[in-house]
C-alpha positions as CSV (number, residue, x, y, z in Angstrom):
1,M,3.3,14.1,-13.7
2,T,2.0,17.4,-12.6
3,A,0.3,18.3,-9.4
4,P,-3.4,17.7,-9.3
5,A,-5.5,20.6,-10.5
6,L,-8.9,19.0,-10.1
7,A,-11.8,20.2,-8.0
8,P,-15.1,18.3,-7.3
9,R,-17.9,19.6,-9.5
10,G,-20.8,18.0,-7.8
11,D,-24.0,19.8,-6.7
12,A,-22.7,20.0,-3.1
13,P,-19.4,21.5,-2.0
14,P,-16.7,19.0,-0.9
15,P,-16.9,18.1,2.8
16,A,-14.8,20.1,5.2
17,R,-11.4,18.6,6.1
18,G,-11.9,16.0,8.9
19,A,-15.7,15.7,8.3
20,P,-16.9,12.0,8.2
21,V,-17.5,10.9,4.6
22,V,-18.0,7.1,5.1
23,A,-19.0,5.4,8.3
24,L,-19.0,1.6,8.9
25,D,-21.2,0.7,11.8
26,G,-20.8,-2.9,13.1
27,V,-20.1,-4.2,9.7
28,S,-19.3,-7.8,9.0
29,I,-18.0,-8.7,5.6
30,G,-18.0,-11.9,3.6
31,Y,-20.3,-13.9,1.4
32,A,-23.9,-15.1,2.0
33,A,-24.7,-18.7,2.5
34,R,-25.0,-20.9,-0.6
35,G,-28.0,-23.2,-0.6
36,R,-30.7,-23.7,2.0
37,G,-29.3,-24.2,5.5
38,G,-25.8,-23.1,4.6
39,A,-23.8,-20.8,6.8
40,P,-22.4,-17.5,5.5
41,S,-18.6,-17.1,5.0
42,V,-17.5,-14.3,7.3
43,V,-14.1,-12.7,6.5
44,A,-14.1,-10.0,9.2
45,R,-16.7,-8.8,11.7
46,G,-17.6,-5.9,13.9
47,I,-15.9,-3.2,11.9
48,T,-16.8,0.2,13.3
49,L,-14.8,3.1,11.9
50,D,-14.9,6.0,9.4
51,L,-13.2,7.7,6.5
52,R,-12.8,11.5,6.8
53,A,-12.4,14.2,4.3
54,G,-8.9,15.3,3.5
55,E,-7.1,12.0,4.5
56,L,-5.3,9.3,2.7
57,V,-5.9,5.8,4.1
58,C,-4.0,2.7,3.0
59,L,-5.6,-0.7,3.4
60,L,-3.0,-3.4,4.0
61,G,-3.1,-7.1,4.7
62,P,-1.8,-10.4,3.4
63,N,-3.3,-12.1,0.3
64,G,-6.6,-13.7,1.1
65,A,-7.3,-11.5,4.1
66,G,-10.4,-9.9,2.5
67,K,-9.2,-6.5,1.3
68,S,-11.1,-6.6,-2.0
69,T,-14.2,-7.9,-0.1
70,L,-14.0,-4.9,2.2
71,I,-13.6,-2.5,-0.7
72,N,-16.6,-4.1,-2.6
73,T,-18.7,-3.8,0.5
74,L,-17.7,-0.2,1.2
75,T,-18.5,0.9,-2.4
76,G,-21.9,-0.8,-2.6
77,G,-20.9,-3.8,-4.8
78,L,-21.4,-6.3,-2.0
79,R,-23.9,-6.1,0.9
80,P,-22.5,-6.5,4.4
81,L,-23.5,-9.6,6.3
82,A,-24.3,-7.3,9.3
83,G,-24.2,-3.6,10.1
84,A,-24.4,-0.7,7.7
85,V,-22.2,1.3,5.4
86,R,-23.2,5.0,5.2
87,L,-22.0,7.6,2.8
88,A,-22.5,11.1,4.1
89,G,-25.3,9.6,6.2
90,D,-27.0,7.7,3.4
91,D,-27.0,3.9,3.2
92,V,-24.6,3.2,0.3
93,H,-26.9,0.4,-0.9
94,A,-30.0,2.7,-1.0
95,L,-28.4,5.2,-3.4
96,P,-29.3,5.2,-7.1
97,A,-26.4,4.2,-9.3
98,R,-25.9,7.6,-10.8
99,E,-25.9,9.3,-7.4
100,L,-23.4,6.8,-6.1
101,A,-21.2,7.4,-9.1
102,R,-21.2,11.2,-8.3
103,R,-20.0,10.5,-4.8
104,V,-17.6,7.6,-5.2
105,S,-15.1,6.8,-7.9
106,V,-13.6,3.3,-7.9
107,V,-10.7,1.6,-9.6
108,L,-10.6,-2.2,-9.1
109,T,-8.0,-4.7,-10.2
110,D,-10.3,-6.2,-12.8
111,R,-9.0,-5.8,-16.3
112,V,-11.2,-3.6,-18.4
113,D,-12.1,-4.7,-21.9
114,A,-12.1,-1.2,-23.6
115,G,-12.4,-2.5,-27.2
116,A,-11.3,0.2,-29.7
117,L,-11.5,3.1,-27.2
118,T,-8.6,5.5,-27.0
119,A,-7.1,6.4,-23.7
120,Y,-8.9,9.7,-23.9
121,D,-12.2,8.0,-24.5
122,L,-11.7,5.7,-21.5
123,A,-10.8,8.6,-19.2
124,A,-13.8,10.5,-20.5
125,L,-16.1,7.8,-19.2
126,G,-15.5,9.2,-15.8
127,R,-17.6,12.2,-16.7
128,H,-20.7,10.0,-17.2
129,P,-22.3,11.0,-13.8
130,H,-22.1,14.6,-14.8
131,T,-23.5,14.6,-18.3
132,D,-27.0,14.6,-19.7
133,W,-29.0,11.5,-20.7
134,L,-27.2,11.5,-24.1
135,G,-23.8,11.5,-22.5
136,R,-22.7,14.6,-24.3
137,L,-19.5,16.2,-23.0
138,G,-19.2,20.0,-22.7
139,E,-16.1,22.1,-22.6
140,A,-15.9,21.8,-18.8
141,D,-16.0,18.0,-19.1
142,H,-13.2,18.0,-21.7
143,A,-11.2,20.3,-19.5
144,A,-11.7,17.9,-16.6
145,V,-10.6,14.9,-18.7
146,R,-7.5,16.7,-19.9
147,A,-6.6,17.7,-16.4
148,A,-7.1,14.2,-15.1
149,L,-4.9,12.7,-17.8
150,A,-2.2,15.2,-17.0
151,S,-2.4,14.5,-13.3
152,A,-2.1,10.8,-13.9
153,G,0.9,11.2,-16.1
154,A,-1.1,9.9,-19.1
155,A,-1.5,12.9,-21.3
156,A,0.9,11.5,-23.9
157,L,-1.3,8.4,-24.1
158,A,-4.5,10.2,-24.9
159,G,-4.6,9.2,-28.6
160,R,-3.5,5.6,-28.2
161,L,-5.8,2.6,-28.3
162,V,-6.3,1.1,-24.8
163,G,-5.6,-2.4,-26.2
164,E,-2.1,-1.3,-27.2
165,L,-1.1,0.0,-23.7
166,S,1.1,-1.8,-21.3
167,D,-0.3,-2.8,-17.9
168,G,1.3,0.2,-16.3
169,E,0.0,2.6,-18.9
170,R,-3.4,1.2,-18.6
171,Q,-3.3,1.7,-14.8
172,R,-2.5,5.4,-15.3
173,V,-5.4,5.8,-17.7
174,M,-7.7,4.1,-15.2
175,L,-6.5,6.5,-12.5
176,A,-7.2,9.4,-14.9
177,R,-10.8,8.1,-15.4
178,A,-11.3,8.0,-11.6
179,L,-9.9,11.6,-11.3
180,A,-12.1,12.8,-14.1
181,Q,-15.1,11.6,-12.2
182,E,-14.4,14.2,-9.5
183,A,-16.1,12.3,-6.7
184,P,-15.3,13.3,-3.1
185,L,-14.4,9.7,-2.3
186,L,-11.7,7.9,-4.3
187,V,-11.3,4.2,-3.8
188,L,-8.5,2.3,-5.5
189,D,-7.7,-1.4,-5.3
190,E,-4.0,-2.1,-6.1
191,I,-3.7,0.9,-8.5
192,T,0.1,0.8,-8.2
193,A,0.5,-2.9,-8.8
194,F,2.0,-2.7,-12.4
195,L,3.9,0.6,-12.0
196,D,7.7,0.9,-11.6
197,L,9.0,2.5,-8.4
198,P,9.3,6.2,-9.6
199,R,5.7,6.0,-11.0
200,R,4.4,4.4,-7.7
201,V,6.0,7.3,-5.8
202,E,4.4,9.8,-8.1
203,V,0.9,8.2,-7.8
204,M,1.1,8.2,-4.0
205,R,2.2,11.9,-4.2
206,I,-0.8,12.7,-6.4
207,L,-3.2,10.8,-4.1
208,R,-1.8,12.5,-1.0
209,A,-2.1,15.9,-2.7
210,L,-5.7,15.2,-3.7
211,A,-6.5,14.4,0.0
212,H,-4.6,17.2,1.7
213,H,-5.0,20.1,-0.8
214,E,-8.4,19.3,-2.4
215,G,-10.2,17.7,0.6
216,R,-10.8,14.4,-1.2
217,T,-11.1,11.2,0.8
218,V,-8.8,8.5,-0.6
219,L,-8.8,4.8,0.3
220,L,-6.0,2.8,-1.4
221,S,-5.5,-1.0,-1.1
222,T,-1.9,-1.8,-1.6
223,H,0.9,-4.3,-0.9
224,D,3.5,-1.5,-1.0
225,L,4.2,-1.4,2.7
226,D,7.1,1.1,2.6
227,L,5.1,3.7,0.6
228,A,2.1,3.2,2.8
229,L,4.1,3.8,6.0
230,R,5.6,6.9,4.5
231,T,2.5,8.6,3.0
232,A,-0.7,7.3,4.6
233,D,-2.5,9.4,7.3
234,R,-4.0,6.2,8.6
235,I,-3.7,2.6,7.9
236,W,-6.4,-0.1,7.9
237,L,-4.6,-3.4,8.6
238,L,-6.6,-6.5,7.9
239,P,-4.9,-9.8,9.0
240,K,-6.1,-13.2,8.0
241,G,-8.5,-15.0,10.4
242,T,-7.1,-17.9,12.3
243,D,-8.7,-21.3,13.2
244,G,-11.9,-20.4,11.4
245,A,-12.4,-17.2,13.4
246,P,-12.9,-13.9,11.4
247,A,-10.1,-11.3,11.6
248,A,-10.4,-8.0,13.5
249,L,-9.4,-4.9,11.4
250,H,-6.8,-2.6,13.0
251,D,-7.1,1.2,12.4
252,G,-4.6,3.8,13.4
253,A,-1.6,6.0,12.4
254,P,1.2,4.0,10.7
255,E,3.6,4.5,13.6
256,D,1.1,3.4,16.3
257,L,0.4,0.2,14.5
258,V,4.1,-0.6,14.0
259,L,4.9,0.1,17.6
260,G,1.9,-1.8,18.8
261,G,3.0,-5.0,17.1
262,A,0.1,-5.2,14.6
263,F,2.3,-5.7,11.6
264,E,4.2,-8.7,13.2
265,A,0.9,-10.3,14.0
266,A,-0.6,-9.7,10.5
267,F,2.4,-10.6,8.4
268,G,4.6,-12.8,10.5
269,G,5.2,-16.3,9.1
270,A,7.6,-19.2,9.3
271,G,10.1,-17.6,6.9
272,V,9.6,-13.9,7.4
273,A,9.6,-11.4,10.3
274,F,8.6,-7.8,10.5
275,D,11.2,-5.5,12.1
276,R,9.5,-2.7,13.8
277,A,12.9,-0.9,14.2
278,T,13.2,-0.4,10.5
279,G,9.6,-0.9,9.2
280,T,10.8,-3.7,6.9
281,F,10.6,-7.5,6.5
282,R,13.5,-9.8,7.2
283,M,13.9,-13.4,6.3
284,R,14.2,-15.7,9.2
285,E,17.2,-18.0,9.3
286,P,16.6,-20.2,12.3
287,H,20.0,-21.9,12.1
288,G,22.1,-18.9,11.1
289,A,25.4,-18.6,13.0
290,R,25.9,-15.6,15.3
291,V,28.2,-12.7,14.2
292,L,29.2,-9.9,16.5
293,L,29.1,-6.6,14.7
294,D,31.2,-3.7,16.0
295,A,30.2,-0.5,14.1
296,R,30.4,1.9,17.0
297,A,32.8,4.2,15.1
298,A,31.1,3.9,11.8
299,A,28.4,6.0,10.1
300,P,24.8,4.7,10.6
301,A,24.5,3.9,7.0
302,L,27.5,1.6,7.1
303,R,26.2,-0.1,10.2
304,F,22.8,-0.7,8.6
305,W,24.1,-2.1,5.3
306,T,26.7,-4.3,7.0
307,A,24.0,-5.8,9.2
308,H,21.8,-6.1,6.1
309,A,24.4,-8.0,4.1
310,L,25.1,-10.4,7.1
311,E,21.4,-11.1,7.7
312,R,20.8,-11.6,4.0
313,A,23.5,-14.2,4.0
314,G,21.7,-16.0,6.9
315,Y,23.7,-14.8,9.9
316,T,22.2,-13.7,13.2
317,V,23.7,-10.3,14.0
318,V,24.3,-9.2,17.6
319,D,25.8,-6.0,19.0
320,G,29.6,-6.1,19.2
321,D,29.4,-4.5,22.7
322,D,28.0,-7.9,23.9
323,A,31.5,-9.4,24.1
324,H,30.2,-12.2,26.4
325,E,28.0,-13.4,23.5
326,A,29.2,-16.7,21.9
327,A,29.7,-16.0,18.2
328,A,31.3,-17.7,15.2
329,A,32.9,-14.4,14.1
330,R,33.4,-10.7,14.8
331,V,33.1,-8.1,12.1
332,T,34.4,-4.6,12.8
333,V,33.7,-1.6,10.6
334,D,36.3,1.1,10.1
335,D,35.4,4.1,8.0
336,A,38.2,6.4,9.2
337,A,40.0,6.2,5.9
338,D,38.7,7.5,2.5
339,A,37.0,4.2,1.9
340,P,35.4,1.9,4.5
341,R,37.2,-1.4,5.5
342,W,35.8,-4.4,7.3
343,H,37.9,-6.5,9.7
344,V,36.8,-10.1,10.1
345,A,38.0,-12.2,13.1
346,T,37.2,-16.0,13.1
347,G,39.0,-18.1,15.6
348,N,42.7,-17.2,15.5
349,A,42.5,-15.7,12.0
350,A,41.9,-12.0,11.1
351,T,41.4,-10.6,7.7
352,E,40.6,-7.2,6.2
353,H,38.2,-6.6,3.3
354,A,37.2,-3.7,1.0
355,T,33.7,-4.9,0.2
356,L,30.8,-6.5,2.0
357,A,30.7,-9.2,-0.7
358,A,34.3,-10.2,0.4
359,V,33.2,-10.2,4.0
360,V,30.3,-12.6,3.3
361,A,32.6,-14.8,1.2
362,R,35.1,-15.0,4.0
363,L,32.5,-16.0,6.6
364,S,31.0,-18.5,4.2
365,A,34.3,-20.2,3.3
366,P,34.4,-23.9,4.3
367,G,35.2,-24.3,8.0
368,R,34.4,-20.7,8.9
369,A,31.3,-19.0,10.5
370,R,28.9,-21.4,8.8
């Protein structure tokens, strides 16, 4: 992939960095009542926040929390149950379709039936808001399509039929279509879902560059927590409602939401816990034996991966300095030699090991730390 080289070509210049682009004022999202006398289904209520030019915002939340509902409401596909969504001051639901398409480009998770279109043809559909009533493309339009395909890493796919593309290749072409549209606001729902890790990183780099270097406003719904924490300027965190009560959306810098405990509340479950110290999820093992880990003289990476291996095997790891702690075993890490060694003490027995797999096997042997 190459760095983005696209610039909005609308009638108005792009908003200045930091200027409000989208404002949600007291918005409640959900679905209208079905049938006479029925009650609406409210997913989240009282959402008051904005999206600003030049920032990348990631929308996170568990499955079923309402992320797609929020995106559909924000982009005009679904009317809010209360409140208003304004795009540069205009009610998004009052804008003509063509004008809305000039301001917002959207990539949803729905699979597109592109028939016999080539990847180039599909990406070129993004130019529709900028063409005449016959849909004719000029040289500037073709240049925008080529640049979009290159930015999305899909230039080599241009001549292939969309029906022959893999899911990941199709996602890249859909991103190219959105980039070719050159709207100030780019909204993507799970655009990285079918991409491998290097491609996901590249897509996030592209989106961040579009926001920071070209002043675009980018809202991305994703389940990729690690990349969101590393790249987003802000995070919208939408947990599931509880006991029939709609959820409250959290908005803030990634680090503030982590330190404030919002991620534990949103994603915590019976079998998983969010670790704010590392920004990762860990499996809960309520009956795991306690293991003292002494890695004071070891490199931080050795300490981290030793604890990782022990916790993955179901043990509760406590600091080796806490000698008063009752524990089934003690693991000491020694990296003074050319290769690290692990010393395991269980009861009156002590052993030395060259790999973490051997450490776990020793602790898991019948009659040992289990």
